[in-house]
Backbone as numpy.savetxt, mean C-alpha at the origin, in Angstrom:
# Nx Ny Nz CAx CAy CAz Cx Cy Cz
-22.58 -7.50 -5.63 -21.21 -7.11 -5.25 -20.32 -8.34 -5.25
-19.08 -8.20 -5.70 -18.16 -9.33 -5.82 -17.37 -9.57 -4.55
-17.80 -8.99 -3.45 -17.17 -9.22 -2.15 -18.28 -9.46 -1.13
-18.13 -10.48 -0.30 -19.17 -10.86 0.65 -18.62 -10.78 2.07
-19.36 -10.13 2.96 -18.97 -10.03 4.37 -19.48 -11.26 5.10
-18.57 -11.99 5.72 -18.92 -13.18 6.49 -19.12 -12.87 7.96
-18.40 -11.84 8.44 -18.49 -11.51 9.87 -17.98 -10.10 10.09
-18.54 -9.41 11.08 -18.03 -8.11 11.50 -17.87 -8.12 13.01
-16.68 -7.71 13.47 -16.39 -7.70 14.90 -15.99 -6.30 15.32
-16.54 -5.85 16.41 -16.20 -4.54 16.98 -15.00 -4.71 17.91
-13.87 -4.09 17.54 -12.65 -4.21 18.34 -12.41 -3.00 19.23
-13.19 -1.95 19.06 -13.04 -0.74 19.85 -14.10 0.26 19.43
-14.04 1.46 19.99 -15.04 2.47 19.67 -15.06 2.77 18.17
-13.88 2.77 17.56 -13.79 3.12 16.14 -13.34 1.96 15.26
-12.75 0.94 15.84 -12.11 -0.11 15.06 -13.04 -1.30 14.82
-13.13 -1.70 13.55 -13.92 -2.87 13.17 -13.03 -3.86 12.43
-13.35 -5.15 12.57 -12.68 -6.19 11.80 -13.73 -6.93 11.00
-13.55 -6.92 9.67 -14.44 -7.64 8.78 -13.74 -8.90 8.29
-14.47 -9.98 8.22 -14.01 -11.19 7.54 -14.81 -11.30 6.25
-14.09 -11.38 5.13 -14.76 -11.32 3.83 -14.26 -12.43 2.92
-15.01 -12.63 1.85 -14.57 -13.49 0.76 -14.83 -12.72 -0.53
-13.84 -12.71 -1.43 -13.94 -11.92 -2.65 -13.65 -12.79 -3.86
-14.46 -12.64 -4.89 -14.28 -13.42 -6.11 -12.90 -13.19 -6.73
-12.40 -11.97 -6.62 -11.16 -11.62 -7.31 -9.96 -12.41 -6.82
-10.00 -12.85 -5.57 -8.84 -13.55 -5.01 -9.16 -14.98 -4.60
-10.25 -15.53 -5.09 -10.56 -16.92 -4.84 -11.38 -17.15 -3.58
-11.36 -18.37 -3.11 -12.26 -18.78 -2.03 -11.72 -18.46 -0.64
-10.50 -17.94 -0.56 -9.90 -17.72 0.76 -10.66 -16.65 1.54
-10.63 -16.77 2.87 -11.20 -15.75 3.73 -10.13 -14.72 4.05
-10.50 -13.46 3.99 -9.59 -12.36 4.25 -10.15 -11.47 5.35
-9.25 -10.75 6.00 -9.68 -9.79 7.02 -9.40 -8.37 6.58
-10.27 -7.47 6.98 -10.13 -6.05 6.69 -10.37 -5.30 7.99
-9.43 -4.45 8.38 -9.64 -3.55 9.52 -10.13 -2.21 9.01
-11.03 -1.60 9.76 -11.59 -0.30 9.40 -11.57 0.60 10.63
-11.04 1.81 10.47 -11.13 2.83 11.51 -12.17 3.86 11.07
-13.21 3.99 11.88 -14.29 4.91 11.56 -14.01 6.29 12.15
-14.51 7.34 11.53 -14.44 8.66 12.17 -15.26 8.65 13.45
-14.89 9.48 14.41 -15.59 9.48 15.69 -17.05 9.87 15.53
-17.36 10.69 14.52 -18.74 11.14 14.33 -19.51 10.29 13.33
-18.91 9.16 12.90 -19.62 8.29 11.96 -20.85 7.69 12.61
-21.92 7.56 11.85 -23.14 6.95 12.34 -23.75 6.11 11.23
-24.23 4.93 11.60 -24.88 4.06 10.61 -26.13 4.69 10.04
-26.71 5.66 10.77 -27.93 6.32 10.31 -27.64 7.67 9.66
-26.37 8.02 9.55 -26.03 9.31 8.97 -26.12 9.31 7.46
-26.09 10.52 6.89 -26.17 10.66 5.43 -24.87 11.20 4.84
-23.90 11.46 5.68 -22.64 12.04 5.20 -21.78 10.98 4.51
-21.05 11.41 3.46 -20.06 10.56 2.81 -18.67 10.92 3.34
-17.80 9.91 3.49 -16.51 10.11 4.13 -15.36 9.81 3.18
-14.37 10.71 3.12 -13.14 10.40 2.35 -12.51 9.11 2.86
-11.82 8.42 1.96 -11.30 7.09 2.30 -9.79 7.04 2.11
-9.08 6.65 3.17 -7.65 6.39 3.11 -7.42 4.89 3.22
-6.75 4.31 2.23 -6.39 2.90 2.25 -4.94 2.76 2.67
-4.67 1.87 3.63 -3.31 1.62 4.10 -2.96 0.16 3.82
-1.87 -0.03 3.06 -1.41 -1.37 2.69 -0.24 -1.81 3.57
-0.25 -3.05 3.99 0.85 -3.63 4.76 1.88 -4.24 3.83
3.00 -4.71 4.40 4.03 -5.36 3.61 3.76 -6.85 3.45
4.68 -7.54 2.76 4.44 -8.90 2.31 4.20 -9.92 3.40
4.84 -9.80 4.55 4.71 -10.81 5.60 3.80 -10.36 6.74
3.18 -9.20 6.60 2.26 -8.70 7.61 0.82 -9.01 7.21
-0.13 -8.40 7.93 -1.53 -8.63 7.61 -2.34 -7.39 7.95
-3.65 -7.52 7.90 -4.50 -6.33 8.06 -4.44 -5.73 9.45
-3.91 -6.46 10.42 -3.81 -5.93 11.78 -2.55 -5.09 12.00
-1.61 -5.13 11.06 -0.27 -4.60 11.31 -0.24 -3.09 11.51
-1.02 -2.35 10.74 -0.99 -0.89 10.88 -1.44 -0.47 12.29
-2.48 -1.09 12.80 -2.95 -0.74 14.14 -1.99 -1.25 15.21
-1.45 -2.45 15.00 -0.57 -3.05 16.01 0.80 -2.40 16.06
1.31 -1.92 14.93 2.69 -1.48 14.85 2.87 0.03 14.73
1.78 0.77 14.57 1.88 2.24 14.51 0.81 2.85 15.40
0.86 4.16 15.51 -0.13 4.88 16.31 -1.24 5.47 15.43
-1.55 4.79 14.31 -2.54 5.33 13.38 -3.89 5.56 14.06
-4.23 4.74 15.02 -5.53 4.91 15.69 -5.58 6.23 16.45
-4.51 6.56 17.17 -4.46 7.83 17.90 -4.25 9.01 16.96
-3.38 8.83 15.97 -3.09 9.91 15.03 -4.34 10.36 14.30
-5.21 9.41 13.98 -6.40 9.73 13.20 -7.63 10.00 14.06
-7.43 10.18 15.35 -8.56 10.27 16.28 -9.55 11.37 15.89
-9.03 12.50 15.43 -9.91 13.62 15.08 -10.05 13.80 13.57
-9.57 12.84 12.81 -9.61 12.96 11.35 -11.00 12.64 10.83
-11.44 13.43 9.88 -12.76 13.25 9.28 -12.64 12.35 8.05
-12.28 11.11 8.28 -12.09 10.18 7.17 -12.27 8.75 7.65
-12.57 7.87 6.71 -12.52 6.43 6.93 -11.11 5.96 6.62
-10.62 5.00 7.38 -9.33 4.38 7.09 -9.56 2.88 6.98
-9.19 2.32 5.84 -9.37 0.89 5.62 -8.01 0.23 5.45
-7.82 -0.89 6.13 -6.55 -1.63 6.11 -6.84 -3.06 5.69
-6.84 -3.33 4.38 -7.23 -4.65 3.89 -6.07 -5.64 3.91
-6.40 -6.90 3.99 -5.41 -7.96 3.84 -4.85 -7.92 2.43
-3.53 -8.10 2.32 -2.89 -8.14 1.00 -2.41 -9.53 0.63
-2.72 -10.51 1.47 -2.26 -11.88 1.20 -0.79 -12.04 1.56
-0.38 -13.23 1.89 1.02 -13.50 2.18 1.81 -13.46 0.87
2.59 -12.40 0.70 3.31 -12.18 -0.55 2.35 -12.10 -1.74
1.19 -11.44 -1.52 0.20 -11.33 -2.58 0.63 -10.46 -3.74
1.51 -9.51 -3.47 2.10 -8.74 -4.55 1.35 -7.50 -4.98
0.07 -7.35 -4.57 -0.73 -6.16 -4.88 -1.01 -5.98 -6.36
-0.65 -6.95 -7.19 -0.90 -6.86 -8.63 -2.02 -7.82 -9.02
-2.57 -7.61 -10.20 -3.45 -8.62 -10.79 -2.55 -9.66 -11.45
-2.53 -10.86 -10.91 -1.61 -11.88 -11.37 -1.97 -12.37 -12.78
-0.95 -12.75 -13.52 -1.18 -13.35 -14.84 -1.97 -14.64 -14.70
-1.61 -15.43 -13.71 -2.33 -16.65 -13.39 -2.56 -16.69 -11.89
-3.74 -16.36 -11.46 -4.00 -16.39 -10.04 -4.81 -15.22 -9.55
-4.64 -14.85 -8.28 -5.49 -13.82 -7.66 -5.32 -12.45 -8.31
-6.39 -11.70 -8.29 -6.40 -10.33 -8.84 -6.41 -9.35 -7.67
-5.22 -9.17 -7.08 -5.14 -8.37 -5.86 -5.42 -6.90 -6.10
-4.93 -6.34 -7.20 -5.20 -4.93 -7.45 -6.71 -4.68 -7.61
-7.38 -5.57 -8.31 -8.83 -5.45 -8.48 -9.52 -5.51 -7.12
-9.07 -6.43 -6.27 -9.65 -6.54 -4.93 -9.49 -5.25 -4.14
-8.28 -4.70 -4.14 -8.02 -3.52 -3.32 -8.63 -2.25 -3.88
-8.50 -2.04 -5.17 -8.93 -0.77 -5.76 -10.44 -0.74 -6.00
-11.02 -1.87 -6.42 -12.45 -1.87 -6.75 -13.30 -2.49 -5.64
-12.99 -3.73 -5.24 -13.89 -4.45 -4.35 -13.94 -3.85 -2.95
-12.76 -3.57 -2.38 -12.74 -2.99 -1.03 -13.43 -1.64 -1.03
-13.20 -0.85 -2.08 -13.86 0.46 -2.14 -15.38 0.30 -2.21
-15.87 -0.62 -3.03 -17.31 -0.83 -3.13 -17.90 -1.23 -1.77
-17.16 -2.07 -1.05 -17.62 -2.48 0.28 -17.66 -1.29 1.24
-16.62 -0.47 1.22 -16.58 0.70 2.11 -17.69 1.69 1.75
-17.97 1.83 0.47 -19.04 2.75 0.05 -20.40 2.25 0.52
-20.64 0.95 0.36 -21.94 0.40 0.72 -22.14 0.31 2.23
-21.09 -0.08 2.95 -21.25 -0.38 4.37 -20.98 0.83 5.27
-20.05 1.71 4.86 -19.64 2.80 5.75 -19.73 4.18 5.10
-20.35 4.28 3.93 -20.59 5.56 3.26 -19.30 6.25 2.82
-18.38 5.47 2.24 -17.16 6.07 1.69 -17.49 6.92 0.47
-16.80 8.04 0.35 -16.94 8.92 -0.81 -15.95 8.50 -1.89
-16.07 9.15 -3.05 -15.13 8.90 -4.14 -13.80 9.62 -3.93
-13.64 10.28 -2.82 -12.41 11.01 -2.48 -11.48 10.03 -1.77
-10.35 9.70 -2.41 -9.53 8.60 -1.92 -8.05 8.93 -1.93
-7.33 8.32 -0.97 -5.87 8.36 -0.93 -5.39 6.97 -0.53
-4.10 6.71 -0.78 -3.57 5.38 -0.49 -2.12 5.51 -0.05
-1.72 4.68 0.89 -0.33 4.65 1.36 0.02 3.22 1.73
1.32 2.91 1.71 1.71 1.55 2.07 3.18 1.46 2.40
3.54 0.35 3.06 4.92 0.10 3.46 5.46 -1.10 2.69
6.74 -1.03 2.31 7.41 -2.14 1.63 6.60 -2.55 0.39
6.22 -3.83 0.28 5.42 -4.25 -0.86 4.10 -3.51 -0.95
3.58 -3.07 0.20 2.35 -2.27 0.20 2.58 -0.88 -0.36
3.81 -0.37 -0.24 4.13 0.90 -0.88 4.12 0.76 -2.39
4.68 -0.36 -2.87 4.58 -0.67 -4.29 3.11 -0.76 -4.70
2.30 -1.41 -3.87 0.87 -1.52 -4.17 0.18 -0.18 -4.25
0.58 0.76 -3.38 -0.01 2.09 -3.42 0.31 2.80 -4.72
1.58 2.73 -5.15 1.98 3.37 -6.40 1.33 2.69 -7.60
1.31 1.35 -7.58 0.75 0.61 -8.71 -0.74 0.88 -8.84
-1.46 0.84 -7.73 -2.90 1.09 -7.79 -3.22 2.47 -8.30
-2.45 3.47 -7.87 -2.70 4.83 -8.32 -2.31 5.02 -9.78
-1.17 4.46 -10.20 -0.71 4.63 -11.58 -1.59 3.87 -12.56
-2.12 2.73 -12.15 -2.95 1.91 -13.03 -4.37 2.44 -13.16
-4.75 3.33 -12.25 -6.12 3.85 -12.21 -6.08 5.37 -12.12
-5.67 6.03 -13.20 -5.48 7.49 -13.17 -6.74 8.21 -12.66
-6.49 9.17 -11.78 -7.58 9.99 -11.26 -8.35 9.38 -10.10
-8.03 8.14 -9.73 -8.78 7.49 -8.66 -8.35 7.98 -7.28
-7.05 8.23 -7.12 -6.52 8.62 -5.81 -5.97 10.05 -5.86
-6.32 10.83 -4.87 -5.79 12.19 -4.79 -4.34 12.19 -4.31
-3.97 11.17 -3.55 -2.61 11.13 -2.99 -2.18 9.68 -2.87
-0.88 9.44 -3.09 -0.30 8.11 -2.92 1.05 8.26 -2.25
1.27 7.48 -1.20 2.53 7.54 -0.44 3.11 6.15 -0.32
4.41 6.05 -0.52 5.12 4.77 -0.46 6.30 4.89 0.49
6.34 4.02 1.48 7.43 3.98 2.45 8.24 2.71 2.19
9.44 2.86 1.67 10.32 1.72 1.36 9.67 0.73 0.40
8.91 1.25 -0.56 8.25 0.40 -1.54 8.96 0.43 -2.88
9.15 -0.71 -3.55 9.80 -0.72 -4.86 9.02 0.13 -5.87
9.75 0.94 -6.63 9.12 1.83 -7.60 9.18 1.26 -9.01
9.98 0.23 -9.22 9.98 -0.49 -10.48 10.24 -1.96 -10.18
9.67 -2.83 -10.99 9.92 -4.26 -10.83 10.77 -4.80 -11.97
11.21 -3.92 -12.88 11.83 -4.39 -14.12 13.34 -4.25 -14.14
13.95 -3.69 -13.11 15.40 -3.69 -13.05 15.86 -5.09 -12.66
17.03 -5.54 -13.12 17.47 -6.91 -12.81 17.49 -7.23 -11.33
18.03 -6.32 -10.51 18.13 -6.58 -9.08 16.75 -6.66 -8.44
15.87 -5.72 -8.80 14.53 -5.72 -8.20 13.74 -6.94 -8.63
13.82 -7.32 -9.89 13.02 -8.45 -10.37 13.44 -9.76 -9.70
14.76 -9.98 -9.59 15.24 -11.20 -8.93 14.81 -11.23 -7.47
14.95 -10.11 -6.79 14.58 -10.04 -5.37 13.10 -10.29 -5.18
12.26 -9.65 -5.98 10.82 -9.79 -5.83 10.34 -11.20 -6.17
10.91 -11.79 -7.20 10.52 -13.15 -7.55 10.91 -14.13 -6.44
12.13 -13.96 -5.90 12.58 -14.84 -4.83 11.71 -14.67 -3.58
11.43 -13.42 -3.23 10.62 -13.17 -2.03 9.21 -13.73 -2.18
8.63 -13.58 -3.36 7.28 -14.09 -3.59 7.26 -15.62 -3.50
8.25 -16.25 -4.12 8.29 -17.71 -4.10 8.50 -18.27 -2.71
9.41 -17.66 -1.94 9.73 -18.18 -0.61 8.62 -17.86 0.39
8.22 -16.58 0.44 7.24 -16.17 1.44 5.85 -16.70 1.13
5.47 -16.68 -0.15 4.13 -17.10 -0.51 3.99 -18.57 -0.80
5.15 -19.26 -0.90 5.15 -20.68 -1.23 4.35 -20.95 -2.49
4.59 -20.15 -3.51 3.91 -20.27 -4.79 4.95 -20.16 -5.90
4.52 -20.45 -7.11 5.37 -20.21 -8.28 5.37 -18.72 -8.56
6.50 -18.02 -8.35 6.49 -16.56 -8.51 6.21 -16.11 -9.93
6.45 -16.97 -10.92 6.21 -16.58 -12.31 4.72 -16.55 -12.65
3.89 -17.02 -11.72 2.45 -16.89 -11.94 2.01 -15.43 -11.80
2.85 -14.61 -11.14 2.44 -13.22 -10.90 2.54 -12.38 -12.17
3.77 -12.20 -12.67 3.96 -11.36 -13.87 4.43 -12.18 -15.07
4.58 -13.48 -14.91 5.12 -14.29 -15.98 6.63 -14.25 -15.99
7.22 -14.68 -17.08 8.67 -14.70 -17.22 9.15 -13.38 -17.83
10.21 -12.79 -17.27 10.73 -11.55 -17.85 11.01 -11.70 -19.34
10.75 -10.67 -20.08 10.92 -10.59 -21.54 9.83 -11.40 -22.26
9.66 -12.65 -21.87 8.65 -13.49 -22.54 7.25 -12.91 -22.33
6.95 -12.49 -21.11 5.64 -11.93 -20.78 5.78 -10.45 -20.39
6.48 -9.72 -21.22 6.83 -8.34 -20.86 5.62 -7.45 -20.66
4.53 -7.72 -21.35 3.37 -6.84 -21.18 2.80 -6.94 -19.76
2.93 -8.11 -19.13 2.48 -8.25 -17.75 3.43 -7.52 -16.80
4.71 -7.57 -17.10 5.68 -6.84 -16.28 5.48 -5.34 -16.41
5.20 -4.86 -17.63 4.93 -3.43 -17.81 3.67 -3.03 -17.06
2.65 -3.89 -17.10 1.38 -3.57 -16.44 1.52 -3.55 -14.92
2.58 -4.17 -14.40 2.81 -4.18 -12.96 3.92 -3.25 -12.51
4.35 -2.36 -13.39 5.53 -1.52 -13.10 5.14 -0.05 -12.94
5.20 0.50 -11.72 4.84 1.90 -11.53 5.67 2.87 -12.37
6.94 2.55 -12.62 7.76 3.44 -13.44 7.24 3.48 -14.87
6.93 2.35 -15.43 6.38 2.31 -16.79 5.04 3.05 -16.86
4.25 2.98 -15.79 2.91 3.55 -15.76 2.88 4.96 -15.17
4.05 5.58 -14.99 4.14 6.83 -14.24 3.23 7.93 -14.77
2.98 7.96 -16.06 2.12 9.01 -16.63 0.73 9.00 -15.99
0.30 7.83 -15.52 -1.01 7.72 -14.89 -1.08 8.39 -13.53
0.05 8.87 -13.02 0.08 9.52 -11.71 -0.10 11.03 -11.81
-0.29 11.55 -13.01 -0.52 12.98 -13.17 -1.79 13.38 -12.40
-1.65 14.41 -11.58 -2.76 14.88 -10.79 -2.88 14.24 -9.42
-2.05 13.23 -9.16 -2.02 12.57 -7.84 -0.83 13.09 -7.05
-1.06 13.56 -5.83 0.04 13.94 -4.97 0.87 12.72 -4.62
2.19 12.88 -4.57 3.08 11.73 -4.38 4.09 11.99 -3.28
4.34 10.95 -2.49 5.38 10.99 -1.46 6.11 9.66 -1.47
7.44 9.73 -1.48 8.30 8.54 -1.42 9.29 8.71 -0.29
9.59 7.63 0.40 10.68 7.67 1.37 11.36 6.31 1.40
12.66 6.33 1.70 13.43 5.10 1.74 14.81 5.39 2.32
15.37 4.41 3.00 16.74 4.52 3.48 17.74 4.06 2.43
19.00 4.21 2.74 20.07 3.84 1.83 20.81 2.58 2.29
21.09 2.49 3.58 21.98 1.43 4.07 21.25 0.25 4.67
20.06 0.46 5.24 19.38 -0.59 5.97 19.90 -0.77 7.39
20.93 0.00 7.74 21.45 -0.09 9.12 20.52 0.66 10.07
20.48 0.27 11.35 19.65 0.98 12.32 19.95 2.47 12.31
18.90 3.26 12.36 19.03 4.71 12.35 18.46 5.31 13.62
18.30 6.62 13.64 17.84 7.29 14.86 16.45 6.87 15.31
15.62 6.37 14.41 14.27 5.98 14.78 14.21 4.58 15.37
15.26 3.80 15.16 15.28 2.43 15.66 15.74 2.39 17.11
15.21 1.44 17.86 15.57 1.31 19.27 17.04 0.94 19.41
17.71 1.47 20.43 19.10 1.09 20.66 19.25 -0.42 20.79
20.28 -0.96 20.15 20.51 -2.39 20.21 19.60 -3.21 19.30
18.94 -2.55 18.35 18.09 -3.27 17.42 18.90 -4.35 16.71
18.49 -5.61 16.79 19.29 -6.67 16.15 19.20 -6.58 14.63
20.25 -7.07 13.99 20.26 -7.08 12.53 19.24 -8.08 12.02
18.58 -7.71 10.93 17.58 -8.57 10.32 17.83 -8.62 8.82
17.72 -9.79 8.24 17.98 -9.93 6.80 17.05 -9.06 5.97
15.87 -8.72 6.51 14.94 -7.86 5.77 15.55 -6.50 5.48
16.53 -6.08 6.29 17.14 -4.76 6.08 17.94 -4.70 4.78
18.30 -5.85 4.23 18.98 -5.85 2.94 18.08 -5.35 1.82
16.77 -5.38 2.08 15.82 -4.91 1.07 15.91 -3.40 0.89
16.29 -2.70 1.93 16.25 -1.24 1.88 17.12 -0.66 0.77
18.40 -1.02 0.66 19.19 -0.49 -0.47 18.70 -0.98 -1.83
18.11 -2.17 -1.88 17.55 -2.64 -3.16 16.38 -1.76 -3.58
15.49 -1.48 -2.62 14.37 -0.58 -2.92 14.89 0.80 -3.32
15.91 1.26 -2.61 16.47 2.59 -2.92 16.94 2.66 -4.37
17.47 1.56 -4.89 17.97 1.56 -6.27 16.85 1.70 -7.29
15.60 1.45 -6.88 14.48 1.56 -7.82 13.90 2.97 -7.87
14.31 3.83 -6.97 13.69 5.15 -6.88 14.19 6.09 -7.96
15.50 6.06 -8.26 16.06 6.99 -9.24 15.39 6.88 -10.61
15.20 5.67 -11.18 14.52 5.60 -12.48 13.07 6.09 -12.42
12.42 5.86 -11.29 11.06 6.34 -11.12 11.02 7.87 -11.10
11.94 8.48 -10.37 11.99 9.94 -10.31 12.30 10.53 -11.68
13.19 9.87 -12.43 13.50 10.35 -13.79 12.25 10.31 -14.67
11.49 9.24 -14.57 10.28 9.13 -15.39 9.25 10.19 -14.99
9.14 10.46 -13.70 8.23 11.51 -13.25 8.65 12.87 -13.81
9.96 13.12 -13.83 10.43 14.41 -14.38 10.12 14.52 -15.87
10.24 13.40 -16.60 9.91 13.41 -18.02 8.45 13.84 -18.21
7.58 13.37 -17.34 6.16 13.69 -17.44 5.78 14.96 -16.66
6.77 15.59 -16.06 6.55 16.82 -15.29 5.52 16.62 -14.19
5.69 15.53 -13.47 4.81 15.19 -12.36 5.57 15.45 -11.06
5.08 16.33 -10.22 5.79 16.65 -8.97 5.71 15.52 -7.96
6.74 15.42 -7.12 6.80 14.40 -6.09 7.61 14.93 -4.93
7.26 14.52 -3.73 8.06 14.81 -2.54 8.78 13.52 -2.14
10.08 13.60 -1.99 10.86 12.41 -1.63 11.71 12.71 -0.40
11.67 11.81 0.56 12.55 11.89 1.73 13.46 10.67 1.69
14.67 10.87 1.22 15.63 9.78 1.05 16.71 9.94 2.11
16.65 9.11 3.12 17.54 9.21 4.26 18.62 8.14 4.17
19.62 8.23 5.04 20.75 7.30 4.97 20.47 6.01 5.75
20.41 6.12 7.08 20.27 4.93 7.93 18.83 4.76 8.39
18.43 3.52 8.54 17.08 3.19 8.99 16.74 1.79 8.50
16.12 1.01 9.37 15.81 -0.38 9.04 14.56 -0.46 8.16
14.41 -1.62 7.55 13.22 -1.91 6.73 12.15 -2.43 7.68
11.63 -1.51 8.50 10.74 -1.94 9.57 9.85 -0.78 10.01
8.89 -1.11 10.88 7.84 -0.18 11.24 8.28 1.08 11.96
9.34 1.09 12.79 9.71 2.36 13.43 10.00 3.47 12.41
10.71 3.14 11.35 10.98 4.15 10.31 9.72 4.49 9.53
8.90 3.50 9.26 7.70 3.75 8.47 6.69 4.58 9.25
6.61 4.38 10.57 5.72 5.21 11.37 6.17 6.67 11.34
7.48 6.88 11.43 8.01 8.24 11.33 7.63 8.88 9.99
7.78 8.14 8.91 7.46 8.67 7.58 5.96 8.89 7.41
5.16 8.05 8.04 3.71 8.24 8.00 3.33 9.56 8.68
3.97 9.85 9.79 3.73 11.14 10.45 4.18 12.29 9.54
5.26 12.10 8.84 5.79 13.15 7.97 4.78 13.51 6.86
4.13 12.51 6.30 3.22 12.75 5.18 1.77 12.95 5.62
1.47 12.69 6.88 0.09 12.77 7.35 -0.58 14.10 7.02
0.04 15.25 7.24 -0.63 16.52 6.89 -0.99 16.60 5.40
-0.13 16.07 4.53 -0.43 16.09 3.10 -1.59 15.17 2.76
-1.63 14.01 3.38 -2.74 13.08 3.16 -4.07 13.70 3.61
-4.09 14.25 4.79 -5.33 14.82 5.29 -5.76 16.03 4.48
-4.80 16.83 4.03 -5.13 17.99 3.21 -5.72 17.55 1.88
-5.12 16.54 1.26 -5.63 16.06 -0.02 -7.06 15.52 0.10
-7.35 14.85 1.19 -8.68 14.29 1.37 -9.70 15.33 1.79
-9.23 16.44 2.31 -10.16 17.48 2.80 -10.54 18.47 1.71
-9.78 18.48 0.60 -10.06 19.45 -0.46 -11.44 19.19 -1.06
-12.14 20.27 -1.45 -13.46 20.10 -2.07 -13.37 19.28 -3.35
């Protein structure tokens, strides 16, 4: 196996933290959180559907548990939930020069979950912000692998001028790396940009249930706490919103159904994403429960 477990820590009755090293992303140590079903047993023979949850660019594998009620929401769910590290501005793509994050998430983490916790081939994926992009990209790049993919405020294309400039700047600043190592230079390395673009790859989503949500203004909305201070991250929300229309058009061309919740006000932050996670939760659980 191309992923090695260095340590496993029990954080609760259902929650585990793994420290791993994976060939696909180099020598760095990464953490993976896992929520086990209440009836899971190391001696059992049952296989469990697997839901992968991706965090955003500046978060980590602890964020879903720390910032949402996923632990309580999934208390009676008959599934494994894995929350892998995505790296600081890792991008969720297989880089032209550098880490192969999509390979790590789609192949390596799944192999680990299958070997260690009896994950089945029945899979769904969801993510927030850059992790939402990762959910769409992973599903579109690997047709038939995921029964459902949900993106909360995640870019749906990387090839529009506004989106490409924003993503390159964010990767360079947050990750402290050369952002052109990810997809190369626009136009010059267009095949890498196409390979990382969910809109270009939309045909690969046929047969996968889809959910998208995003705000329009980035201003605090009803889900945000009163007096929520302004944050520059909220400028991302209208930029992400601008990527959804071309994605929806491409889905219509391929006659691929999608559910979209496009709201006006709401910050680019966890209160809105938790609300949207609750909104799509019945669809996720239904998709994973189907024979």
